[in-house]
N, CA and C atoms as a LAMMPS dump frame, in Angstrom:
ITEM: TIMESTEP
0
ITEM: NUMBER OF ATOMS
666
ITEM: BOX BOUNDS ff ff ff
-5.0000000000000000e+02 5.0000000000000000e+02
-5.0000000000000000e+02 5.0000000000000000e+02
-5.0000000000000000e+02 5.0000000000000000e+02
ITEM: ATOMS id mol type element x y z
1 1 1 N -2.902 -20.302 -1.631
2 1 2 C -1.854 -20.214 -1.611
3 1 3 C -1.688 -19.097 -0.672
4 2 1 N -2.578 -17.667 -0.668
5 2 2 C -2.526 -16.416 -0.158
6 2 3 C -2.69 -16.855 1.047
7 3 1 N -3.742 -17.52 1.524
8 3 2 C -4.161 -17.757 2.762
9 3 3 C -3.186 -18.682 3.544
10 4 1 N -2.356 -19.545 2.441
11 4 2 C -1.204 -20.077 3.495
12 4 3 C -0.23 -19.214 3.987
13 5 1 N 0.007 -18.297 3.415
14 5 2 C 1.156 -17.375 3.318
15 5 3 C 0.927 -16.776 4.341
16 6 1 N -0.434 -16.131 4.459
17 6 2 C -0.691 -15.523 5.63
18 6 3 C -0.356 -16.114 6.78
19 7 1 N -1.234 -17.564 6.964
20 7 2 C -1.225 -17.982 8.37
21 7 3 C 0.467 -18.335 8.57
22 8 1 N 1.138 -19.057 7.525
23 8 2 C 2.704 -19.04 8.065
24 8 3 C 3.112 -18.14 8.863
25 9 1 N 2.849 -16.613 8.161
26 9 2 C 3.453 -15.407 9.009
27 9 3 C 3.149 -15.274 10.463
28 10 1 N 2.039 -15.351 10.414
29 10 2 C 1.365 -15.488 11.968
30 10 3 C 1.917 -16.289 12.957
31 11 1 N 1.741 -17.667 12.505
32 11 2 C 2.366 -18.562 13.201
33 11 3 C 3.627 -18.226 13.794
34 12 1 N 4.478 -17.814 13.083
35 12 2 C 5.802 -17.689 13.13
36 12 3 C 5.947 -16.173 14.014
37 13 1 N 5.267 -15.086 13.947
38 13 2 C 5.537 -13.952 14.262
39 13 3 C 4.779 -13.73 15.594
40 14 1 N 3.378 -14.437 15.49
41 14 2 C 2.705 -13.906 16.716
42 14 3 C 1.744 -12.414 16.169
43 15 1 N 1.994 -12.315 15.279
44 15 2 C 1.167 -10.78 14.57
45 15 3 C -0.092 -11.274 14.352
46 16 1 N -1.076 -10.148 14.387
47 16 2 C -2.492 -10.438 14.465
48 16 3 C -2.597 -9.816 12.81
49 17 1 N -2.26 -10.561 11.932
50 17 2 C -2.494 -9.949 10.669
51 17 3 C -3.72 -10.936 10.278
52 18 1 N -4.653 -10.248 9.483
53 18 2 C -5.613 -10.868 8.719
54 18 3 C -5.271 -11.697 7.774
55 19 1 N -6.002 -13.126 7.769
56 19 2 C -5.788 -14.086 7.031
57 19 3 C -6.411 -14.62 5.773
58 20 1 N -7.699 -13.038 5.915
59 20 2 C -8.675 -13.682 4.766
60 20 3 C -9.505 -12.343 4.774
61 21 1 N -10.136 -12.462 3.272
62 21 2 C -11.157 -11.191 3.249
63 21 3 C -11.952 -11.101 3.976
64 22 1 N -12.533 -10.111 4.513
65 22 2 C -13.871 -9.912 5.543
66 22 3 C -14.822 -8.982 4.647
67 23 1 N -15.998 -8.361 5.19
68 23 2 C -16.815 -7.628 4.707
69 23 3 C -16.167 -6.234 4.829
70 24 1 N -16.018 -5.676 3.537
71 24 2 C -15.226 -4.262 3.676
72 24 3 C -13.532 -4.211 3.646
73 25 1 N -13.243 -5.683 4.128
74 25 2 C -11.669 -5.713 4.33
75 25 3 C -10.83 -6.721 3.435
76 26 1 N -9.506 -6.474 3.428
77 26 2 C -9.221 -7.275 2.527
78 26 3 C -7.641 -7.692 2.876
79 27 1 N -7.503 -8.99 2.214
80 27 2 C -5.97 -9.42 2.575
81 27 3 C -5.635 -10.222 1.69
82 28 1 N -4.219 -9.989 1.268
83 28 2 C -3.603 -10.729 0.113
84 28 3 C -2.007 -11.043 0.561
85 29 1 N -1.298 -11.487 -0.175
86 29 2 C 0.156 -11.584 -0.004
87 29 3 C 1.034 -11.75 -1.558
88 30 1 N 2.321 -11.666 -1.239
89 30 2 C 2.987 -11.789 -2.427
90 30 3 C 4.392 -12.589 -1.461
91 31 1 N 5.43 -12.759 -2.319
92 31 2 C 6.492 -13.316 -1.778
93 31 3 C 7.26 -12.817 -0.733
94 32 1 N 7.115 -11.665 -0.64
95 32 2 C 8.299 -10.819 0.512
96 32 3 C 6.9 -10.224 1.477
97 33 1 N 5.487 -9.439 0.681
98 33 2 C 5.249 -8.963 1.546
99 33 3 C 3.537 -8.851 1.745
100 34 1 N 3.263 -8.627 2.903
101 34 2 C 1.679 -9.135 3.393
102 34 3 C 1.115 -7.504 2.917
103 35 1 N -0.412 -7.657 2.692
104 35 2 C -1.286 -6.419 2.407
105 35 3 C -2.684 -6.987 3.411
106 36 1 N -3.27 -5.876 4.051
107 36 2 C -4.368 -5.738 4.255
108 36 3 C -5.017 -4.585 5.07
109 37 1 N -6.245 -4.526 4.689
110 37 2 C -6.883 -3.19 5.232
111 37 3 C -6.819 -3.372 6.545
112 38 1 N -6.424 -1.696 6.946
113 38 2 C -5.667 -1.394 8.398
114 38 3 C -6.643 -2.195 9.489
115 39 1 N -6.2 -2.785 10.85
116 39 2 C -6.924 -2.944 11.467
117 39 3 C -7.184 -1.848 12.679
118 40 1 N -6.002 -1.284 12.998
119 40 2 C -6.25 -0.336 13.966
120 40 3 C -5.89 1.113 13.381
121 41 1 N -5.674 1.997 14.289
122 41 2 C -5.046 3.508 13.798
123 41 3 C -3.592 3.659 13.423
124 42 1 N -3 2.526 14.337
125 42 2 C -1.725 2.432 13.972
126 42 3 C -1.089 1.895 12.525
127 43 1 N -1.867 0.934 12.352
128 43 2 C -1.745 0.399 10.724
129 43 3 C -1.89 1.793 9.723
130 44 1 N -2.837 2.35 9.826
131 44 2 C -3.241 3.579 9.162
132 44 3 C -2.272 4.345 9.038
133 45 1 N -1.444 4.905 10.173
134 45 2 C -0.636 6.43 10.498
135 45 3 C 0.61 5.5 9.954
136 46 1 N 1.239 3.979 9.938
137 46 2 C 2.057 3.655 9.599
138 46 3 C 2.598 3.8 8.062
139 47 1 N 1.065 3.404 7.445
140 47 2 C 0.943 3.619 5.967
141 47 3 C 1.26 4.659 5.508
142 48 1 N 0.653 5.586 6.374
143 48 2 C 0.882 7.048 5.506
144 48 3 C 2.305 7.448 5.862
145 49 1 N 2.842 6.97 6.951
146 49 2 C 4.256 7.48 7.23
147 49 3 C 5.162 6.728 5.861
148 50 1 N 4.841 5.968 5.652
149 50 2 C 5.662 5.053 4.565
150 50 3 C 6.118 6.009 3.177
151 51 1 N 5 6.939 2.945
152 51 2 C 5.092 7.548 1.775
153 51 3 C 5.401 8.941 1.875
154 52 1 N 5.396 9.532 3.389
155 52 2 C 5.809 10.919 3.985
156 52 3 C 7.128 11.539 3.608
157 53 1 N 8.082 10.656 3.33
158 53 2 C 9.452 11.118 3.274
159 53 3 C 9.658 12.249 1.968
160 54 1 N 10.597 12.856 2.238
161 54 2 C 10.771 14.338 1.39
162 54 3 C 11.1 13.296 -0.578
163 55 1 N 11.401 12.226 -0.346
164 55 2 C 11.833 11.511 -1.602
165 55 3 C 10.454 11.251 -2.325
166 56 1 N 9.583 10.482 -1.298
167 56 2 C 8.246 10.195 -1.966
168 56 3 C 7.217 11.117 -2.134
169 57 1 N 7.342 12.502 -1.573
170 57 2 C 6.578 13.476 -1.909
171 57 3 C 6.841 14.407 -3.115
172 58 1 N 8.456 14.228 -3.517
173 58 2 C 8.828 14.733 -4.591
174 58 3 C 7.716 14.458 -5.732
175 59 1 N 7.572 13.15 -5.757
176 59 2 C 6.386 12.526 -7.091
177 59 3 C 5.19 12.729 -6.599
178 60 1 N 4.769 12.966 -5.096
179 60 2 C 3.515 12.715 -4.781
180 60 3 C 2.939 14.247 -4.721
181 61 1 N 3.41 15.146 -3.755
182 61 2 C 3.002 16.212 -3.485
183 61 3 C 1.899 16.365 -2.809
184 62 1 N 1.714 15.541 -1.656
185 62 2 C 0.963 15.417 -0.951
186 62 3 C 0.427 16.982 -0.044
187 63 1 N -0.567 17.68 0.542
188 63 2 C -0.46 18.492 1.657
189 63 3 C -0.234 18.116 2.871
190 64 1 N 0.137 19.081 3.364
191 64 2 C 0.6 18.912 4.843
192 64 3 C -0.022 17.621 5.919
193 65 1 N -1.51 17.959 5.682
194 65 2 C -2.307 17.694 6.52
195 65 3 C -2.729 16.052 5.866
196 66 1 N -1.687 15.757 5.116
197 66 2 C -2.214 13.935 4.394
198 66 3 C -0.769 13.602 4.468
199 67 1 N 0.272 13.658 5.341
200 67 2 C 1.481 13.378 5.366
201 67 3 C 1.74 13.27 6.872
202 68 1 N 2.649 12.813 7.282
203 68 2 C 3.434 12.595 8.66
204 68 3 C 4.702 13.355 8.554
205 69 1 N 4.441 14.589 8.715
206 69 2 C 6.009 15.779 8.515
207 69 3 C 7.092 15.288 9.134
208 70 1 N 7.262 14.911 10.793
209 70 2 C 8.328 14.984 11.318
210 70 3 C 8.993 13.44 11.064
211 71 1 N 10.405 13.707 10.81
212 71 2 C 11.098 12.83 10.374
213 71 3 C 11.046 11.784 11.349
214 72 1 N 11.455 12.085 12.856
215 72 2 C 11.736 11.01 13.909
216 72 3 C 10.091 10.047 14.29
217 73 1 N 9.08 10.96 14.063
218 73 2 C 8.019 10.021 13.714
219 73 3 C 8.008 8.918 13.186
220 74 1 N 8.102 9.527 11.937
221 74 2 C 7.927 8.506 10.917
222 74 3 C 9.325 7.077 10.884
223 75 1 N 10.109 7.155 11.166
224 75 2 C 11.15 6.387 11.551
225 75 3 C 10.707 5.548 12.845
226 76 1 N 10.249 6.17 13.875
227 76 2 C 9.587 5.138 14.767
228 76 3 C 8.492 4.474 14.394
229 77 1 N 7.672 5.17 13.507
230 77 2 C 6.539 4.361 13.291
231 77 3 C 7.08 3.176 12.308
232 78 1 N 7.918 3.303 11.284
233 78 2 C 8.29 2.634 10.302
234 78 3 C 9.575 1.573 10.568
235 79 1 N 9.723 1.89 12.207
236 79 2 C 10.221 0.524 12.852
237 79 3 C 9.632 -0.347 13.689
238 80 1 N 8.405 0.096 13.593
239 80 2 C 7.34 -1.079 14.095
240 80 3 C 6.871 -2.017 13.344
241 81 1 N 5.803 -2.872 13.458
242 81 2 C 4.688 -3.543 12.864
243 81 3 C 3.629 -4.188 13.949
244 82 1 N 2.748 -4.806 13.456
245 82 2 C 1.739 -5.167 13.574
246 82 3 C 1.902 -5.651 15.1
247 83 1 N 0.97 -5.487 15.892
248 83 2 C 1.013 -6.625 17.141
249 83 3 C 2.137 -6.663 17.992
250 84 1 N 3.057 -7.656 17.617
251 84 2 C 4.344 -8.358 18.281
252 84 3 C 5.31 -7.431 17.932
253 85 1 N 5.313 -6.602 16.726
254 85 2 C 6.601 -5.755 16.508
255 85 3 C 6.254 -4.751 16.712
256 86 1 N 5.338 -4.36 17.709
257 86 2 C 5.306 -3.136 18.116
258 86 3 C 5.538 -3.005 19.777
259 87 1 N 6.633 -2.194 20.22
260 87 2 C 6.445 -2.334 21.734
261 87 3 C 4.978 -1.875 22.3
262 88 1 N 5.032 -2.778 23.588
263 88 2 C 3.922 -2.056 24.479
264 88 3 C 4.047 -0.577 24.964
265 89 1 N 5.507 -0.332 25.173
266 89 2 C 5.307 1.043 25.564
267 89 3 C 4.678 2.205 24.994
268 90 1 N 5.158 1.882 23.242
269 90 2 C 4.305 2.609 22.696
270 90 3 C 2.767 2.991 22.631
271 91 1 N 2.168 2.019 22.613
272 91 2 C 0.869 1.777 22.581
273 91 3 C 0.545 2.42 24.28
274 92 1 N 1.209 2.296 25.093
275 92 2 C 0.568 2.647 26.028
276 92 3 C 0.398 4.087 26.575
277 93 1 N 1.927 4.55 25.687
278 93 2 C 1.912 6.084 25.499
279 93 3 C 1.344 6.972 24.814
280 94 1 N 0.416 6.314 23.635
281 94 2 C -0.384 6.486 22.447
282 94 3 C -1.603 5.628 22.373
283 95 1 N -2.405 5.716 23.342
284 95 2 C -3.338 4.632 23.443
285 95 3 C -4.457 4.547 22.102
286 96 1 N -4.734 5.624 21.605
287 96 2 C -5.566 6.167 20.375
288 96 3 C -5.363 5.361 19.199
289 97 1 N -3.908 4.713 19.104
290 97 2 C -3.212 3.981 17.968
291 97 3 C -3.951 2.655 17.937
292 98 1 N -4.513 2.254 19.249
293 98 2 C -4.487 0.959 19.441
294 98 3 C -6.301 0.975 18.857
295 99 1 N -6.843 1.9 18.54
296 99 2 C -8.326 2.156 18.391
297 99 3 C -8.597 1.321 16.849
298 100 1 N -9.672 0.73 16.839
299 100 2 C -9.586 0.418 15.512
300 100 3 C -9.923 1.251 14.365
301 101 1 N -9.479 0.755 13.359
302 101 2 C -9.604 1.743 11.937
303 101 3 C -10.715 1.338 11.238
304 102 1 N -11.768 1.863 10.791
305 102 2 C -12.803 1.914 10.112
306 102 3 C -12.517 2.376 8.682
307 103 1 N -12.461 1.659 7.905
308 103 2 C -12.88 2.032 6.197
309 103 3 C -14.01 2.783 6.194
310 104 1 N -13.589 3.667 4.837
311 104 2 C -14.999 4.712 4.598
312 104 3 C -14.942 4.261 3.493
313 105 1 N -16.603 4.416 2.865
314 105 2 C -17.035 4.02 1.295
315 105 3 C -16.692 5.238 0.914
316 106 1 N -16.274 6.283 1.596
317 106 2 C -15.999 7.565 0.766
318 106 3 C -14.616 7.633 0.234
319 107 1 N -13.842 7.058 0.846
320 107 2 C -12.253 6.988 0.481
321 107 3 C -12.1 5.638 -0.764
322 108 1 N -10.783 6.107 -1.353
323 108 2 C -10.384 4.652 -2.11
324 108 3 C -10.075 3.514 -1.162
325 109 1 N -10.107 2.097 -1.59
326 109 2 C -9.827 1.305 -1.09
327 109 3 C -8.32 0.827 -0.594
328 110 1 N -7.905 0.508 0.569
329 110 2 C -6.896 1.148 1.206
330 110 3 C -6.009 -0.007 2.266
331 111 1 N -4.754 -0.486 1.788
332 111 2 C -4.141 -1.59 2.096
333 111 3 C -2.685 -1.125 2.72
334 112 1 N -3.037 -1.664 4.058
335 112 2 C -1.355 -1.259 4.498
336 112 3 C -0.37 -2.588 4.101
337 113 1 N 0.956 -2.523 4.266
338 113 2 C 1.833 -3.297 3.78
339 113 3 C 3.129 -3.957 4.86
340 114 1 N 3.169 -5.033 5.106
341 114 2 C 4.063 -5.575 6.239
342 114 3 C 5.137 -6.58 5.613
343 115 1 N 6.504 -6.495 5.784
344 115 2 C 7.416 -7.331 5.082
345 115 3 C 7.233 -8.392 5.958
346 116 1 N 7.317 -9.54 5.292
347 116 2 C 6.943 -10.978 5.776
348 116 3 C 8.193 -11.382 6.637
349 117 1 N 9.397 -11.117 6.375
350 117 2 C 10.677 -11.432 7.232
351 117 3 C 10.581 -10.626 8.456
352 118 1 N 10.507 -9.412 8.521
353 118 2 C 10.995 -8.623 9.743
354 118 3 C 9.769 -8.443 10.312
355 119 1 N 8.511 -8.442 9.573
356 119 2 C 7.006 -7.789 10.386
357 119 3 C 6.949 -6.477 11.106
358 120 1 N 7.562 -5.882 9.863
359 120 2 C 7.794 -4.347 10.101
360 120 3 C 6.866 -3.789 9.004
361 121 1 N 6.353 -2.662 9.072
362 121 2 C 5.406 -1.851 8.037
363 121 3 C 6.556 -1.282 7.19
364 122 1 N 5.942 -1.631 5.695
365 122 2 C 6.914 -1.255 4.622
366 122 3 C 6.171 -0.799 3.445
367 123 1 N 4.694 -0.171 3.425
368 123 2 C 4.274 0.783 2.751
369 123 3 C 2.948 0.539 2.545
370 124 1 N 2.154 0.905 1.314
371 124 2 C 0.664 1.078 1.165
372 124 3 C 0.648 0.751 -0.24
373 125 1 N -1.047 0.227 -0.297
374 125 2 C -1.679 0.299 -1.454
375 125 3 C -2.959 0.733 -1.524
376 126 1 N -3.131 1.274 -2.738
377 126 2 C -4.692 1.895 -2.863
378 126 3 C -5.085 1.459 -4.025
379 127 1 N -6.442 1.572 -4.344
380 127 2 C -7.176 1.123 -5.32
381 127 3 C -8.385 2.423 -5.249
382 128 1 N -8.648 2.825 -6.396
383 128 2 C -10.105 3.743 -6.827
384 128 3 C -10.466 3.227 -7.652
385 129 1 N -11.484 2.388 -7.081
386 129 2 C -12.549 1.749 -7.956
387 129 3 C -13.118 2.433 -8.815
388 130 1 N -13.746 3.533 -8.976
389 130 2 C -14.253 4.13 -9.994
390 130 3 C -13.706 4.309 -11.393
391 131 1 N -12.074 4.671 -11.061
392 131 2 C -11.333 5.259 -12.18
393 131 3 C -10.537 3.86 -12.598
394 132 1 N -10.792 3.034 -11.521
395 132 2 C -9.564 1.535 -11.816
396 132 3 C -8.31 1.714 -11.653
397 133 1 N -7.986 2.674 -10.778
398 133 2 C -6.687 3.14 -10.863
399 133 3 C -5.951 2.709 -9.425
400 134 1 N -4.484 2.501 -9.668
401 134 2 C -4.117 1.874 -8.169
402 134 3 C -2.656 3.044 -8.099
403 135 1 N -2.299 3.104 -6.551
404 135 2 C -1.201 3.63 -6.522
405 135 3 C -0.747 3.361 -5.21
406 136 1 N 0.528 3.648 -4.744
407 136 2 C 1.101 3.074 -3.63
408 136 3 C 2.503 3.379 -3.332
409 137 1 N 3.036 2.966 -2.425
410 137 2 C 4.271 3.367 -2.124
411 137 3 C 4.947 2.252 -1.197
412 138 1 N 6.438 2.22 -1.305
413 138 2 C 7.195 1.687 -0.47
414 138 3 C 8.085 2.714 0.897
415 139 1 N 8.206 2.03 1.85
416 139 2 C 8.812 2.973 3.04
417 139 3 C 10.351 2.649 2.559
418 140 1 N 11.002 4.033 3.133
419 140 2 C 12.337 4.387 2.015
420 140 3 C 12.932 3.245 2.509
421 141 1 N 13.113 2.638 3.537
422 141 2 C 14.461 1.399 3.72
423 141 3 C 13.896 -0.117 3.021
424 142 1 N 12.591 -0.157 2.454
425 142 2 C 12.409 -0.953 1.66
426 142 3 C 12.331 -0.98 0.106
427 143 1 N 13.017 0.287 -0.307
428 143 2 C 13.248 0.901 -1.692
429 143 3 C 14.52 0.017 -2.342
430 144 1 N 14.61 -0.202 -3.601
431 144 2 C 15.798 -0.368 -4.258
432 144 3 C 15.77 -2.037 -3.834
433 145 1 N 15.044 -2.815 -3.781
434 145 2 C 15.255 -4.095 -3.083
435 145 3 C 14.441 -4.994 -3.969
436 146 1 N 13.773 -4.242 -5.2
437 146 2 C 12.964 -4.883 -6.513
438 146 3 C 11.471 -5.444 -5.81
439 147 1 N 11.335 -4.659 -4.895
440 147 2 C 9.956 -5.11 -4.006
441 147 3 C 8.973 -4.44 -4.573
442 148 1 N 9.372 -3.021 -5.221
443 148 2 C 8.199 -2.364 -6.212
444 148 3 C 7.431 -3.373 -7.063
445 149 1 N 8.071 -4.189 -7.426
446 149 2 C 7.25 -4.936 -8.544
447 149 3 C 6.219 -5.617 -7.697
448 150 1 N 6.167 -6.014 -6.93
449 150 2 C 5.683 -7.3 -5.705
450 150 3 C 4.374 -6.054 -5.603
451 151 1 N 4.739 -4.902 -5.075
452 151 2 C 3.671 -3.989 -4.799
453 151 3 C 2.594 -3.961 -5.591
454 152 1 N 3.092 -3.475 -7.078
455 152 2 C 1.986 -3.426 -8.076
456 152 3 C 1.528 -4.562 -8.571
457 153 1 N 2.275 -5.975 -8.623
458 153 2 C 1.725 -7.217 -8.716
459 153 3 C 0.434 -7.517 -7.667
460 154 1 N 0.585 -7.119 -6.455
461 154 2 C -0.398 -7.138 -5.348
462 154 3 C -1.593 -6.183 -5.635
463 155 1 N -1.457 -4.954 -6.554
464 155 2 C -2.405 -4.042 -6.89
465 155 3 C -3.195 -4.226 -7.336
466 156 1 N -2.536 -5.436 -8.899
467 156 2 C -3.171 -5.612 -9.861
468 156 3 C -4.114 -6.849 -9.304
469 157 1 N -3.534 -8.038 -8.545
470 157 2 C -4.445 -8.871 -7.93
471 157 3 C -5.552 -8.515 -7.471
472 158 1 N -5.319 -7.486 -6.584
473 158 2 C -6.369 -6.832 -5.661
474 158 3 C -7.678 -6.419 -6.732
475 159 1 N -7.217 -5.505 -7.706
476 159 2 C -8.166 -5.057 -8.788
477 159 3 C -8.785 -6.329 -9.413
478 160 1 N -7.943 -7.072 -10.216
479 160 2 C -8.737 -7.991 -10.744
480 160 3 C -9.391 -8.885 -9.433
481 161 1 N -8.945 -9.686 -8.82
482 161 2 C -9.719 -10.931 -8.066
483 161 3 C -10.491 -10.309 -6.45
484 162 1 N -10.033 -9.294 -6.268
485 162 2 C -11.051 -8.687 -5.476
486 162 3 C -11.826 -7.842 -5.28
487 163 1 N -11.599 -7.024 -6.061
488 163 2 C -12.607 -5.66 -6.931
489 163 3 C -13.19 -5.939 -8.002
490 164 1 N -13.022 -6.789 -8.767
491 164 2 C -13.644 -7.342 -9.587
492 164 3 C -13.475 -6.481 -10.876
493 165 1 N -12.022 -6.043 -11.085
494 165 2 C -12.097 -5.338 -12.256
495 165 3 C -11.157 -5.929 -13.216
496 166 1 N -11.604 -5.727 -14.317
497 166 2 C -10.884 -6.55 -15.606
498 166 3 C -9.459 -5.967 -16.198
499 167 1 N -9.451 -4.562 -15.748
500 167 2 C -8.349 -3.602 -16.379
501 167 3 C -8.039 -2.698 -15.177
502 168 1 N -7.112 -2.458 -14.756
503 168 2 C -6.446 -1.492 -13.899
504 168 3 C -5.525 -0.666 -14.551
505 169 1 N -5.607 0.383 -14.295
506 169 2 C -4.553 1.677 -14.647
507 169 3 C -3.691 2.174 -13.419
508 170 1 N -2.406 2.677 -13.994
509 170 2 C -1.372 3.174 -13.125
510 170 3 C -0.923 4.327 -13.877
511 171 1 N -0.83 5.518 -13.108
512 171 2 C -0.039 6.64 -13.84
513 171 3 C 1.205 6.532 -12.809
514 172 1 N 1.981 7.517 -13.303
515 172 2 C 3.507 8.041 -12.963
516 172 3 C 4.31 9.066 -13.493
517 173 1 N 5.032 9.818 -13.127
518 173 2 C 5.841 11.024 -13.66
519 173 3 C 6.654 10.288 -14.621
520 174 1 N 6.613 10.697 -15.924
521 174 2 C 7.699 10.541 -16.877
522 174 3 C 9 10.108 -16.443
523 175 1 N 9.415 10.848 -15.348
524 175 2 C 11.094 11.122 -15.128
525 175 3 C 11.119 9.934 -14.162
526 176 1 N 10.071 9.624 -13.234
527 176 2 C 9.833 8.47 -12.087
528 176 3 C 10.188 7.06 -12.865
529 177 1 N 11.741 6.729 -12.866
530 177 2 C 11.847 6.258 -13.57
531 177 3 C 11.805 4.477 -13.046
532 178 1 N 12.26 4.799 -11.376
533 178 2 C 12.214 3.344 -10.539
534 178 3 C 10.394 2.571 -10.741
535 179 1 N 9.636 3.691 -10.487
536 179 2 C 8.091 3.465 -10.556
537 179 3 C 7.908 2.678 -11.886
538 180 1 N 8.414 3.478 -13.048
539 180 2 C 8.181 2.773 -14.276
540 180 3 C 8.429 1.165 -14.611
541 181 1 N 9.985 1.382 -13.943
542 181 2 C 10.334 -0.096 -14.175
543 181 3 C 9.532 -0.953 -13.183
544 182 1 N 9.304 -0.902 -12.161
545 182 2 C 8.708 -1.35 -11.222
546 182 3 C 7.058 -1.82 -11.786
547 183 1 N 6.282 -1.104 -12.305
548 183 2 C 5.028 -1.458 -13.262
549 183 3 C 5.671 -2.386 -14.228
550 184 1 N 6.57 -2.163 -15.087
551 184 2 C 6.782 -2.89 -16.162
552 184 3 C 7.44 -4.541 -15.855
553 185 1 N 7.874 -4.714 -14.873
554 185 2 C 8.424 -5.902 -14.131
555 185 3 C 6.93 -6.887 -13.822
556 186 1 N 6.003 -5.804 -13.365
557 186 2 C 4.86 -6.759 -12.675
558 186 3 C 3.985 -6.581 -13.816
559 187 1 N 4.123 -6.34 -15.428
560 187 2 C 3.44 -7.005 -16.154
561 187 3 C 2.309 -5.687 -16.927
562 188 1 N 2.443 -4.445 -16.186
563 188 2 C 1.718 -3.444 -16.748
564 188 3 C 2.536 -3.083 -17.979
565 189 1 N 1.345 -2.651 -18.688
566 189 2 C 2.092 -1.959 -20.206
567 189 3 C 1.44 -0.897 -20.682
568 190 1 N 2.315 -0.116 -21.261
569 190 2 C 1.913 1.396 -21.968
570 190 3 C 0.468 1.647 -22.319
571 191 1 N -0.236 2.658 -21.697
572 191 2 C -1.403 2.555 -22.033
573 191 3 C -1.51 4.044 -22.296
574 192 1 N -2.827 4.763 -23.128
575 192 2 C -3.295 6.151 -23.38
576 192 3 C -3.677 6.769 -21.826
577 193 1 N -3.383 8.067 -21.64
578 193 2 C -3.575 8.857 -20.532
579 193 3 C -3.149 10.209 -20.596
580 194 1 N -3.629 11.087 -19.559
581 194 2 C -3.111 12.545 -19.999
582 194 3 C -1.728 12.724 -19.862
583 195 1 N -0.954 13.706 -20.675
584 195 2 C 0.535 13.371 -20.654
585 195 3 C 0.926 14.669 -19.32
586 196 1 N -0.236 15.351 -18.636
587 196 2 C 0.446 16.459 -17.799
588 196 3 C -0.499 16.041 -16.362
589 197 1 N -0.194 16.141 -15.27
590 197 2 C -0.544 15.548 -14.008
591 197 3 C -0.392 17.007 -13.025
592 198 1 N -1.097 17.414 -12.679
593 198 2 C -1.123 18.782 -11.239
594 198 3 C -1.075 17.461 -10.12
595 199 1 N -0.053 17.681 -9.292
596 199 2 C -0.054 17.42 -7.739
597 199 3 C -0.97 18.064 -7.067
598 200 1 N -1.195 17.811 -5.362
599 200 2 C -2.067 18.39 -4.881
600 200 3 C -1.355 19.642 -4.332
601 201 1 N 0.044 19.643 -4.197
602 201 2 C 0.725 21.08 -4.021
603 201 3 C 0.827 21.942 -5.224
604 202 1 N 0.199 21.81 -6.543
605 202 2 C 0.127 22.638 -7.59
606 202 3 C 1.083 22.336 -8.713
607 203 1 N 2.347 21.671 -8.449
608 203 2 C 3.209 21.213 -8.935
609 203 3 C 2.466 20.415 -10.289
610 204 1 N 3.434 20.635 -11.633
611 204 2 C 2.814 19.788 -12.85
612 204 3 C 3.788 19.113 -13.163
613 205 1 N 3.75 17.645 -13.641
614 205 2 C 4.855 17.091 -14.184
615 205 3 C 4.31 16.279 -15.54
616 206 1 N 4.987 15.852 -16.139
617 206 2 C 4.49 15.079 -17.206
618 206 3 C 4.596 13.554 -16.849
619 207 1 N 3.581 13.119 -17.486
620 207 2 C 2.961 11.541 -16.926
621 207 3 C 3.103 10.779 -17.986
622 208 1 N 3.302 9.38 -17.532
623 208 2 C 2.982 8.442 -18.361
624 208 3 C 1.967 7.475 -18.086
625 209 1 N 1.289 6.336 -18.314
626 209 2 C 0.058 5.716 -18.192
627 209 3 C 0.419 4.174 -18.482
628 210 1 N 0.046 3.051 -17.506
629 210 2 C 0.285 1.921 -17.924
630 210 3 C -1.023 0.74 -17.584
631 211 1 N -1.458 0.335 -18.015
632 211 2 C -2.604 -0.783 -17.949
633 211 3 C -2.068 -2.47 -17.571
634 212 1 N -2.841 -3.011 -16.695
635 212 2 C -2.996 -4.423 -16.56
636 212 3 C -4.062 -5.334 -17.082
637 213 1 N -4.151 -6.307 -17.404
638 213 2 C -5.308 -6.633 -17.946
639 213 3 C -5.552 -8.421 -17.142
640 214 1 N -6.401 -8.416 -16.399
641 214 2 C -6.804 -9.923 -16.086
642 214 3 C -8.187 -10.358 -15.717
643 215 1 N -8.292 -11.787 -15.44
644 215 2 C -9.672 -11.813 -15.04
645 215 3 C -10.325 -11.398 -13.842
646 216 1 N -11.493 -11.152 -14.147
647 216 2 C -12.112 -10.238 -13.035
648 216 3 C -12.999 -11.259 -12.081
649 217 1 N -12.974 -11.218 -10.853
650 217 2 C -13.843 -11.804 -9.715
651 217 3 C -13.708 -11.185 -8.78
652 218 1 N -14.433 -11.552 -7.646
653 218 2 C -14.832 -10.794 -6.305
654 218 3 C -14.185 -11.553 -5.42
655 219 1 N -13.723 -11.608 -4.348
656 219 2 C -12.781 -12.21 -3.443
657 219 3 C -13.871 -13.024 -2.588
658 220 1 N -13.899 -14.592 -2.078
659 220 2 C -15.013 -14.878 -1.249
660 220 3 C -15.181 -14.211 0.228
661 221 1 N -16.397 -14.041 0.619
662 221 2 C -16.485 -13.222 1.788
663 221 3 C -17.659 -14.144 2.694
664 222 1 N -17.334 -13.986 4.067
665 222 2 C -18.057 -14.968 5.018
666 222 3 C -19.699 -14.449 4.75
């Protein structure tokens, strides 16, 4: 089913979106969203831009070198998408963004998210295999549409069916009700965890934790 969804999207849009997992790279889909390991540096930068706005950073508190600080640049990136949804003039002006993105074994598993209907960048998903924790974010104009539950459903599927983890965890700020509702709609249930969390910028927040159980397997790769 997942591969058929990806192929149908690619046939309709002309986008060079991976339709299967390959060594070191992953691809999966939900009803409205596609997830894949970034192919180009543009994919990776757009994913970072999806969670770099002030609303997202209120909850994440990343350092400046981990975000795209300029609002106009964020809007430009998030108005694009892979291949056919990105104007040729942009790549000609920024040729380095067409260079291949190489996943690093020292970093979490990381996937960019694209909306199926528009072909535009819509967010990102990450998995820390050592701690079995997932995180992610949606771009500002993709929030408030019920897509958060799809994001976390994809995170659970990624952990269980691609990374071979029977249990996956997610933590969020106690006051982040939108994130909590999305986790609960995705089938996550309350779990023990640290009651306080220190963000990269030094702020502390009360936190709650969730877990998701599933059959563990590893995705097929050539």
